[in-house]
Every structure is written in structure tokens, then in C-alpha cells.
TORLO-436597 format. One record per residue (C-alpha): x, y, z; residue in three letters. Coordinates in steps of 0.5 Angstrom, whole numbers, plus 500, padded with zeros to 3 digits. Example, Ala and Ser with C-alpha at 12.3 -4.5 7.8 and 13.67 -1.06 7.14 Angstrom:
2
((525 491 516) ala)
((527 498 514) ser)
This chain:
197
((965 306 885) met)
((958 303 885) lys)
((954 309 884) lys)
((959 311 879) glu)
((958 304 875) leu)
((950 305 876) leu)
((950 312 873) ala)
((954 310 867) val)
((950 303 866) leu)
((943 307 867) leu)
((946 313 862) ala)
((947 307 857) val)
((941 304 858) ala)
((937 311 856) met)
((941 313 851) ala)
((940 307 846) val)
((934 307 843) pro)
((932 300 841) val)
((928 296 846) phe)
((925 290 847) ala)
((919 289 843) ala)
((912 290 845) lys)
((908 283 846) gly)
((915 279 847) asp)
((914 274 852) met)
((919 270 856) ser)
((921 266 862) val)
((927 267 866) asp)
((930 261 870) ala)
((936 263 875) lys)
((941 261 880) leu)
((944 266 884) gly)
((949 266 890) leu)
((949 271 895) gly)
((956 275 895) leu)
((954 280 901) gly)
((949 278 906) ser)
((946 280 913) ser)
((940 280 917) val)
((939 285 922) thr)
((934 283 928) cys)
((930 289 932) phe)
((927 287 938) ser)
((923 292 943) glu)
((927 294 949) asp)
((924 296 956) trp)
((923 303 954) asn)
((919 302 948) asp)
((924 303 943) gly)
((928 299 938) lys)
((934 295 939) ile)
((938 292 934) gly)
((943 287 932) ser)
((946 286 925) lys)
((949 279 923) phe)
((953 277 917) lys)
((950 271 913) ile)
((954 265 910) asp)
((953 265 902) met)
((946 263 901) pro)
((944 260 894) phe)
((938 262 891) met)
((933 259 885) leu)
((928 263 881) gly)
((924 264 876) ala)
((920 270 872) glu)
((915 271 867) phe)
((916 277 863) phe)
((911 281 858) tyr)
((913 286 853) gly)
((908 292 856) leu)
((911 297 851) ile)
((917 298 847) asp)
((922 300 852) asn)
((919 296 858) leu)
((917 289 860) ser)
((913 287 866) val)
((912 281 870) gly)
((912 276 876) val)
((917 272 879) gly)
((919 268 885) val)
((925 266 888) asn)
((927 261 894) tyr)
((933 263 898) val)
((936 257 901) phe)
((937 257 909) asp)
((944 259 911) thr)
((947 260 918) ala)
((949 266 921) thr)
((957 267 921) lys)
((957 268 929) met)
((952 263 931) tyr)
((951 257 927) ser)
((945 254 930) asp)
((941 260 928) ile)
((939 259 921) lys)
((934 262 916) gly)
((931 263 909) gly)
((926 266 905) thr)
((921 265 899) thr)
((920 272 895) asn)
((914 273 890) ile)
((914 279 887) tyr)
((912 284 881) leu)
((918 286 877) ala)
((919 291 871) ala)
((925 291 866) lys)
((927 296 861) pro)
((932 293 856) glu)
((936 296 851) ala)
((939 292 845) lys)
((947 293 844) ile)
((951 292 838) glu)
((956 287 840) ser)
((958 280 838) asp)
((957 277 845) ile)
((952 282 849) phe)
((946 283 846) thr)
((942 287 851) ser)
((943 291 858) ile)
((937 292 863) tyr)
((935 295 869) leu)
((930 291 874) ile)
((926 293 880) gly)
((922 288 884) gln)
((916 289 889) ile)
((912 283 893) gly)
((912 279 899) leu)
((917 275 903) ser)
((915 269 906) ile)
((921 268 911) gly)
((923 261 915) arg)
((927 261 922) cys)
((931 256 926) asp)
((934 258 933) ile)
((937 252 935) gly)
((932 247 933) gly)
((926 252 935) tyr)
((922 254 929) lys)
((918 260 930) pro)
((912 262 926) ser)
((914 268 921) val)
((910 273 919) asp)
((910 275 911) thr)
((913 281 910) gly)
((915 286 904) leu)
((920 284 899) tyr)
((924 289 895) leu)
((929 288 890) gly)
((933 292 885) ala)
((939 291 880) gly)
((942 291 873) leu)
((943 285 868) gly)
((946 284 861) thr)
((944 278 856) thr)
((949 274 852) ile)
((947 271 845) lys)
((940 273 847) asp)
((939 267 852) val)
((944 267 858) val)
((942 272 863) leu)
((948 275 868) val)
((945 280 874) glu)
((947 283 880) leu)
((941 284 885) ile)
((941 288 891) val)
((934 286 895) ser)
((931 286 902) ser)
((926 281 905) ser)
((923 283 911) asn)
((919 279 917) ala)
((917 279 924) ser)
((916 273 929) phe)
((916 271 936) lys)
((921 268 940) tyr)
((919 266 948) asp)
((915 272 949) ile)
((919 277 945) gln)
((917 280 938) ser)
((923 281 933) phe)
((923 284 926) asp)
((928 282 921) ile)
((931 285 915) gln)
((935 280 911) tyr)
((939 284 906) asn)
((943 280 900) ile)
((947 282 894) thr)
((947 277 889) ser)
((950 275 883) leu)
((945 271 878) asn)
((946 267 872) ile)
((940 265 868) gly)
((937 262 862) tyr)
((932 266 858) lys)
((926 262 854) phe)
((923 266 849) ala)
((915 264 848) leu)
């Protein structure tokens, strides 16, 4: 069902010829809630392979801001940052983590003829993930990793943003003498406000 919905939204975005204008600038402020979140933790085993465990995460809250510039008539590019507040795993309440992501973003946006919705857009993000981890009071140093995000959104009355974003933040850290690679996956619903510059 998700693939079919994404295909329909992509077709609508490509079929509508009127896009955000070249040279437009905006700042988007966002508040997000993680609807589906998990952490996958990989560690080296004795045979030089990787073993992993997947943990469900309590719903994290996020704050973010983005700056966009209309590069061409059908595409805005920009930079953004989002802060994912620390949350615990559902299985182990003493294991908590969060991340700060700094990224580049691309957003094709199509205008819609509607009394409420004024545009629909896709969004892609790539950048750095700066992770945090707390294991029962021990806070290991977490290495910076890759951040990837993709999703779709709509603008209401040219100022309110509603987005569904799927993202992955990667990092690594050492606990005792063992190294771990972690992947923090979040499906988030974001509500935001668009400030035109």
C-alpha cells in the first residue's frame, strides 16, 4: 500500500507543470514525532562476522530547521538540521539514545489548485549523523556517521507543512572492549511552518 501511495504522489508531482519559482528562499521550522522507530546494533563476533540485534524505540520527538533556495523552477535545494531527543528502547529502559543530523536537502515542489493545499513535494536528505548513547549511565563516545532521509509532504495555505519522512542515522561506538555499529531508523510525521524570505 505504501509503494502504491508513493507512486501516485510521484506521478501527481511530475504531471503538474507549475513549480516553485527560481530564486525563492524560505526557512522551515519543524516539530516531528517518530511513528515507527528502531535501532539495529551490530557487533563483531568471534568468527569475524557480524551479529545484530534490533530494538524497538519509544516514540522520539524531533525539532528541526531548514533553509531552501529555488535553484531552478522545479527544484529547491538547501541545508537542514534536526535534533532527535533521547529515547529509551522498549526492551531495556536503561539504554537510551538520540542523534543530531546535519544534511543537504533537495525538494521538487508542484503547485496544487485547492482551497486548502497549495503544493505537494518530495524531499531527499543526505548528511552527517552525530549520535548520543547512554547505557545505564555510561555514555560512550559515538563516532559521526551517515544520515539519509526521504519522504513527501504538502503545504497548507502556503505556510503550514505536513511531511512523512523515513530516515536512517548510522554511527559506531565502543563499549568495554567491543565495537558496535548502530543504525537508527525513524518514520516521522513532521508539522512545520514556512517562513518566506
